[in-house]
C-alpha positions as CSV (number, residue, x, y, z in Angstrom):
1,X,-54.9,-24.3,2.6
2,X,-55.0,-26.9,-0.2
3,X,-57.7,-29.5,0.1
4,X,-57.0,-33.2,-0.5
5,X,-57.2,-34.1,-4.1
6,X,-58.7,-37.5,-3.2
7,X,-62.0,-35.6,-2.4
8,X,-62.4,-34.6,-6.1
9,X,-63.2,-36.8,-9.0
10,X,-62.0,-34.3,-11.6
11,X,-60.2,-31.0,-11.8
12,X,-59.0,-28.4,-14.2
13,X,-55.4,-27.7,-15.1
14,X,-54.8,-24.0,-15.0
15,X,-51.6,-22.3,-16.3
16,X,-50.5,-18.7,-15.6
17,X,-47.8,-17.4,-18.0
18,X,-46.0,-14.1,-17.5
19,X,-43.1,-12.2,-18.9
20,X,-40.7,-13.9,-16.5
21,X,-42.7,-16.4,-14.5
22,X,-44.9,-19.4,-14.8
23,X,-47.4,-21.1,-12.4
24,X,-49.3,-24.4,-12.9
25,X,-52.2,-25.4,-10.7
26,X,-55.1,-27.9,-10.4
27,X,-58.5,-26.4,-9.6
28,X,-61.6,-28.3,-8.4
29,X,-65.0,-26.9,-8.9
30,X,-68.0,-26.0,-6.6
31,X,-66.6,-23.8,-5.3
32,X,-63.4,-23.3,-7.3
33,X,-60.5,-24.4,-5.1
34,X,-56.8,-24.8,-5.8
35,X,-56.0,-28.3,-4.8
36,X,-52.3,-28.3,-5.9
37,X,-50.0,-25.8,-7.5
38,X,-46.4,-25.2,-8.4
39,X,-44.4,-22.5,-6.9
40,X,-43.3,-19.5,-8.9
41,X,-41.2,-20.8,-11.8
42,X,-38.7,-18.3,-13.2
43,X,-38.2,-19.4,-16.8
44,X,-34.9,-18.7,-18.4
45,X,-34.9,-17.4,-22.0
46,X,-31.6,-19.2,-22.7
47,X,-33.0,-22.5,-21.5
48,X,-36.3,-22.0,-23.4
49,X,-35.0,-20.8,-26.8
50,X,-38.3,-21.4,-28.7
51,X,-42.0,-22.0,-28.2
52,X,-41.6,-25.8,-28.3
53,X,-39.2,-25.6,-25.4
54,X,-41.5,-23.3,-23.6
55,X,-44.6,-25.5,-23.8
56,X,-42.5,-28.5,-22.9
57,X,-41.6,-26.6,-19.7
58,X,-45.3,-26.1,-19.0
59,X,-46.0,-29.8,-19.6
60,X,-43.2,-30.9,-17.2
61,X,-44.6,-28.7,-14.4
62,X,-48.1,-30.1,-15.1
63,X,-46.7,-33.6,-14.6
64,X,-45.3,-32.6,-11.3
65,X,-48.5,-31.0,-10.1
66,X,-50.6,-34.0,-11.2
67,X,-48.2,-36.3,-9.3
68,X,-48.5,-34.1,-6.2
69,X,-52.3,-34.3,-6.3
70,X,-52.2,-38.0,-7.2
71,X,-54.4,-37.4,-10.3
72,X,-54.1,-38.9,-13.7
73,X,-54.5,-36.9,-16.9
74,X,-57.8,-38.6,-17.6
75,X,-59.3,-36.8,-14.5
76,X,-58.5,-33.4,-15.9
77,X,-61.6,-32.0,-17.7
78,X,-60.1,-28.8,-19.0
79,X,-56.8,-27.0,-19.5
80,X,-56.9,-23.2,-19.2
81,X,-54.0,-21.0,-20.1
82,X,-53.7,-17.3,-19.1
83,X,-51.5,-16.0,-21.9
84,X,-49.6,-12.6,-21.8
85,X,-50.5,-11.5,-25.3
86,X,-53.3,-11.2,-28.0
87,X,-54.8,-14.0,-29.9
88,X,-56.7,-13.9,-33.2
89,X,-58.1,-16.9,-35.0
90,X,-56.8,-19.4,-32.5
91,X,-53.2,-18.2,-32.8
92,X,-51.5,-16.3,-30.0
93,X,-48.4,-14.1,-29.6
94,X,-46.5,-12.5,-26.7
95,X,-43.5,-10.2,-27.2
96,X,-41.8,-11.6,-24.1
97,X,-42.1,-15.3,-24.9
98,X,-39.3,-16.9,-27.1
99,X,-40.7,-17.7,-30.5
100,X,-44.0,-15.8,-30.0
101,X,-43.2,-12.5,-31.7
102,X,-45.5,-13.8,-34.4
103,X,-48.8,-15.7,-33.7
104,X,-48.5,-19.3,-32.8
105,X,-51.0,-22.2,-32.4
106,X,-50.4,-22.4,-28.6
107,X,-53.3,-24.9,-27.9
108,X,-52.0,-27.4,-30.5
109,X,-48.4,-27.1,-29.4
110,X,-49.3,-27.4,-25.7
111,X,-51.5,-30.5,-26.4
112,X,-48.7,-32.2,-28.2
113,X,-46.3,-31.4,-25.3
114,X,-48.8,-32.6,-22.6
115,X,-49.4,-35.8,-24.5
116,X,-45.7,-36.5,-24.9
117,X,-44.8,-35.7,-21.3
118,X,-47.9,-36.7,-19.3
119,X,-49.5,-39.4,-21.6
120,X,-52.4,-39.8,-24.0
121,X,-55.0,-38.7,-21.4
122,X,-54.6,-35.2,-22.7
123,X,-55.2,-36.1,-26.3
124,X,-58.8,-34.9,-26.3
125,X,-58.9,-32.6,-23.3
126,X,-60.3,-29.1,-24.2
127,X,-57.7,-26.4,-24.0
128,X,-58.9,-22.8,-23.5
129,X,-56.5,-19.9,-23.9
130,X,-57.4,-16.3,-22.8
131,X,-55.5,-13.1,-22.3
132,X,-54.0,-13.2,-18.8
133,X,-55.9,-10.1,-17.7
134,X,-59.2,-11.8,-18.7
135,X,-58.4,-14.8,-16.5
136,X,-57.4,-12.6,-13.7
137,X,-60.5,-10.5,-14.0
138,X,-62.7,-13.6,-13.9
139,X,-60.8,-14.8,-10.8
140,X,-61.3,-11.5,-9.0
141,X,-65.1,-11.9,-9.4
142,X,-64.8,-14.9,-7.0
143,X,-65.5,-14.6,-3.3
144,X,-62.8,-12.5,-1.7
145,X,-61.8,-10.9,-5.0
146,X,-61.9,-7.1,-5.7
147,X,-64.6,-7.6,-8.4
148,X,-66.8,-9.9,-6.3
149,X,-70.4,-8.6,-5.9
150,X,-72.2,-10.3,-3.0
151,X,-75.7,-11.8,-3.7
152,X,-78.3,-9.1,-3.9
153,X,-75.7,-6.4,-4.5
154,X,-76.1,-4.4,-7.7
155,X,-73.5,-5.3,-10.3
156,X,-71.5,-2.5,-11.8
157,X,-69.3,-2.6,-14.8
158,X,-65.6,-2.5,-14.1
159,X,-62.2,-2.6,-15.7
160,X,-59.3,-4.7,-14.5
161,X,-55.9,-3.4,-15.5
162,X,-53.0,-5.8,-15.1
163,X,-49.6,-4.0,-14.7
164,X,-46.6,-6.3,-14.8
165,X,-44.0,-6.9,-17.5
166,X,-46.7,-5.4,-19.8
167,X,-50.0,-3.7,-19.4
168,X,-53.3,-5.4,-20.4
169,X,-56.8,-5.3,-19.2
170,X,-60.3,-6.7,-19.3
171,X,-63.9,-5.4,-19.1
172,X,-66.3,-7.0,-16.7
173,X,-69.9,-6.2,-17.8
174,X,-73.0,-7.4,-15.9
175,X,-70.9,-10.0,-14.1
176,X,-69.2,-11.5,-17.2
177,X,-65.8,-10.9,-18.6
178,X,-66.0,-9.5,-22.2
179,X,-63.9,-11.7,-24.4
180,X,-64.5,-9.8,-27.6
181,X,-65.6,-6.1,-27.5
182,X,-68.3,-5.3,-30.0
183,X,-66.4,-2.3,-31.4
184,X,-62.7,-3.1,-30.7
185,X,-62.6,-6.9,-31.4
186,X,-60.8,-9.7,-29.7
187,X,-57.5,-8.0,-28.8
188,X,-59.3,-5.0,-27.1
189,X,-57.5,-5.7,-23.8
190,X,-54.0,-4.8,-25.1
191,X,-54.2,-1.5,-23.3
192,X,-50.4,-1.2,-23.0
193,X,-50.1,-1.3,-26.8
194,X,-53.0,0.8,-27.8
195,X,-52.8,3.6,-25.3
196,X,-50.0,6.1,-26.3
197,X,-48.5,8.9,-24.3
198,X,-47.2,12.0,-25.9
199,X,-44.2,13.0,-23.8
200,X,-44.4,16.6,-25.1
201,X,-48.1,17.4,-24.6
202,X,-48.5,14.8,-21.8
203,X,-51.7,13.6,-23.4
204,X,-53.0,10.1,-24.1
205,X,-54.3,8.8,-27.4
206,X,-56.1,5.4,-28.0
207,X,-55.0,3.7,-31.3
208,X,-56.2,0.1,-31.4
209,X,-55.7,-2.5,-34.1
210,X,-58.1,-5.3,-35.0
211,X,-55.4,-7.9,-35.1
212,X,-53.7,-6.8,-31.9
213,X,-50.6,-5.7,-33.6
214,X,-48.5,-2.8,-32.3
215,X,-49.8,0.5,-33.8
216,X,-47.5,3.1,-35.3
217,X,-46.1,5.7,-32.9
218,X,-45.7,9.3,-34.0
219,X,-42.8,11.4,-32.9
220,X,-42.9,12.0,-29.1
221,X,-45.3,9.1,-28.5
222,X,-44.5,6.1,-26.4
223,X,-46.8,3.1,-25.6
224,X,-48.2,2.8,-22.1
225,X,-46.2,-0.5,-21.6
226,X,-43.0,1.2,-22.6
227,X,-43.7,4.1,-20.3
228,X,-45.3,2.6,-17.2
229,X,-44.9,-1.2,-17.0
230,X,-42.4,-2.8,-14.6
231,X,-39.3,-2.7,-16.8
232,X,-40.1,0.9,-17.8
233,X,-40.6,2.0,-14.2
234,X,-37.3,0.4,-13.2
235,X,-35.5,2.4,-15.9
236,X,-37.2,5.6,-14.9
237,X,-36.1,5.0,-11.3
238,X,-32.5,4.5,-12.4
239,X,-32.6,7.5,-14.7
240,X,-34.0,9.8,-12.0
241,X,-31.4,8.7,-9.5
242,X,-28.6,9.2,-12.0
243,X,-29.9,12.7,-13.0
244,X,-30.3,13.8,-9.4
245,X,-27.2,12.2,-8.0
246,X,-29.0,10.0,-5.6
247,X,-26.4,7.9,-3.7
248,X,-27.1,4.4,-2.5
249,X,-23.7,2.9,-1.8
250,X,-24.9,1.6,1.6
251,X,-27.4,-0.6,-0.2
252,X,-25.3,-2.7,-2.6
253,X,-28.2,-4.6,-4.2
254,X,-30.0,-1.3,-5.0
255,X,-26.7,0.2,-6.3
256,X,-26.1,-2.7,-8.6
257,X,-29.7,-2.6,-10.0
258,X,-29.4,1.1,-10.5
259,X,-26.2,0.7,-12.5
260,X,-27.7,-1.9,-14.7
261,X,-30.9,-0.1,-15.5
262,X,-29.1,3.2,-16.0
263,X,-27.5,1.7,-19.1
264,X,-28.9,1.3,-22.5
265,X,-29.4,-2.5,-22.5
266,X,-33.0,-3.6,-23.3
267,X,-32.3,-7.0,-21.5
268,X,-34.1,-7.5,-18.3
269,X,-33.1,-8.9,-14.9
270,X,-36.4,-9.5,-13.0
271,X,-34.7,-9.5,-9.6
272,X,-33.2,-6.0,-10.3
273,X,-36.7,-4.8,-11.3
274,X,-38.3,-6.0,-8.1
275,X,-35.4,-4.6,-6.0
276,X,-35.8,-1.1,-7.5
277,X,-39.6,-1.0,-7.4
278,X,-39.6,-2.2,-3.8
279,X,-36.9,0.3,-2.8
280,X,-38.6,3.2,-4.6
281,X,-41.8,2.4,-2.7
282,X,-40.0,2.5,0.6
283,X,-38.1,5.7,-0.2
284,X,-41.2,7.5,-1.5
285,X,-42.9,6.6,1.9
286,X,-39.9,7.8,3.8
287,X,-39.4,11.0,1.9
288,X,-42.7,11.9,0.0
289,X,-41.1,15.1,-1.5
290,X,-37.8,13.4,-2.3
291,X,-36.8,12.2,-5.8
292,X,-38.6,8.8,-5.5
293,X,-41.7,10.4,-3.9
294,X,-41.8,12.9,-6.8
295,X,-41.5,10.1,-9.4
296,X,-44.2,8.1,-7.7
297,X,-46.5,11.2,-7.8
298,X,-45.8,11.6,-11.5
299,X,-46.5,8.0,-12.2
300,X,-49.8,8.2,-10.3
301,X,-50.8,11.3,-12.3
302,X,-50.0,9.4,-15.6
303,X,-51.9,6.3,-14.5
304,X,-54.8,8.4,-13.4
305,X,-55.0,10.3,-16.7
306,X,-54.6,7.1,-18.7
307,X,-57.5,5.5,-16.8
308,X,-59.5,8.6,-17.4
309,X,-59.1,8.1,-21.2
310,X,-60.1,4.4,-20.8
311,X,-63.2,5.0,-18.7
312,X,-64.4,8.3,-20.2
313,X,-63.5,7.8,-23.8
314,X,-62.7,4.3,-24.9
315,X,-65.3,2.6,-22.7
316,X,-67.6,5.5,-22.1
317,X,-70.7,3.5,-23.1
318,X,-70.0,0.9,-20.5
319,X,-70.2,3.4,-17.6
320,X,-67.3,2.0,-15.7
321,X,-67.7,2.4,-11.9
322,X,-64.7,0.5,-10.7
323,X,-61.0,0.0,-11.8
324,X,-58.9,-2.8,-10.2
325,X,-55.1,-2.7,-10.5
326,X,-53.6,-6.2,-10.7
327,X,-50.3,-7.8,-11.5
328,X,-47.0,-7.6,-9.7
329,X,-46.7,-3.8,-10.2
330,X,-50.4,-3.0,-10.0
331,X,-50.8,-4.8,-6.7
332,X,-47.6,-3.7,-4.9
333,X,-45.9,-0.7,-6.3
334,X,-46.4,2.4,-4.1
335,X,-48.4,0.5,-1.5
336,X,-48.0,1.4,2.2
337,X,-47.3,-1.0,5.0
338,X,-50.3,-0.1,7.0
339,X,-53.9,-0.8,6.0
340,X,-55.3,2.2,4.1
341,X,-51.9,3.6,3.5
342,X,-51.7,3.8,-0.3
343,X,-50.4,7.0,-1.8
344,X,-50.4,5.7,-5.4
345,X,-54.1,4.8,-5.2
346,X,-54.9,8.1,-3.5
347,X,-53.1,10.1,-6.1
348,X,-54.7,8.2,-8.9
349,X,-58.1,8.9,-7.4
350,X,-57.2,12.5,-7.1
351,X,-56.4,12.7,-10.8
352,X,-59.6,11.0,-11.8
353,X,-61.6,13.4,-9.6
354,X,-64.7,12.9,-7.5
355,X,-66.8,11.8,-10.4
356,X,-64.4,9.2,-11.6
357,X,-64.6,5.5,-10.9
358,X,-63.5,3.8,-7.7
359,X,-59.9,2.6,-7.9
360,X,-58.5,-0.2,-5.8
361,X,-55.9,-3.1,-5.8
362,X,-56.6,-6.7,-6.7
363,X,-56.9,-9.1,-3.8
364,X,-56.2,-12.6,-5.0
365,X,-52.8,-12.3,-6.7
366,X,-51.8,-14.8,-9.3
367,X,-54.3,-17.3,-7.9
368,X,-57.0,-15.3,-9.6
369,X,-55.6,-16.4,-13.0
370,X,-55.7,-20.1,-11.9
371,X,-59.2,-19.7,-10.5
372,X,-60.6,-17.7,-13.3
373,X,-61.2,-20.6,-15.7
374,X,-63.7,-22.1,-13.2
375,X,-65.5,-18.8,-12.7
376,X,-69.0,-18.2,-14.0
377,X,-67.7,-14.8,-15.1
378,X,-65.6,-16.5,-17.7
379,X,-67.8,-19.4,-18.5
380,X,-70.7,-17.0,-19.2
381,X,-68.5,-14.6,-21.1
382,X,-69.4,-13.6,-24.6
């Protein structure tokens, strides 16, 4: 339940940006509490043709949330943006955002938009931008989160892996989110770009870049995002159904989504993706040895082997004891209806083996990204 904004003198404006969605919220401190927030905003690429239009959309939503909470811009002490792409030298990119295929000064652009739309109160407000997985990891360290360690409980190092439109992650070490890895640099969390799957040998290789750019793929290789993120899974579902002659005429929404993703178009329709991932989860539960159950098992094995490379090779020195799956896909795909019923997680654990880290789902959803900017795990990050 939201608490009355009048009880707080100041708050933080937090923004969660995704490949298809946007959330804006106001967070009060001590303890971090969301006092107002937008609903899920599906942004339309046609209506936001460039980065200036995109940050203007954020500013308009911020104005609405401020009005709902009866707060003026002067009472906002910080703006935090969870961004779905790497940043180097204060410039950020995101392959899914219009105009951001090359790095952009997002903080400067957003400040200008906020000042224009909401007033001069934002002219000097600090703006912090972090990778979305970093914000989500920080939020999940809060009470009730999957990375929360109660007082007196020994802290273990962990990875959060955010699986949605893309795949990214963050390392939580000694209770703080690592912003810049000592060996891999600032963009280390671009797991979906840097972890490559060889479809012939079924082996994974880590190939990171210091500037966060997409590494070269050799013949037979595919990036983890292109193989296992939400859009990729939707296409794999459609391909499996097409190859095996799975018939779904009785479910018109599924049939329509399957027809679309069986084609060659790279364009996305988020509603179709959600339809297929939800349907595949239900079908795999109904028929564990059927086509969708078999595909889910294959995906679990691939996720497990990818996480094995991350925990045993890439971050071997950090001695990772827990992996948390977050994001729309990471939190929902393959999940059962009953508590404890989670075949995807069970199969991932089986692939990792008894000596592997604990694997679980995130608990706070997108709220973690909004709460993360007030978390000591992010404020104390190095």
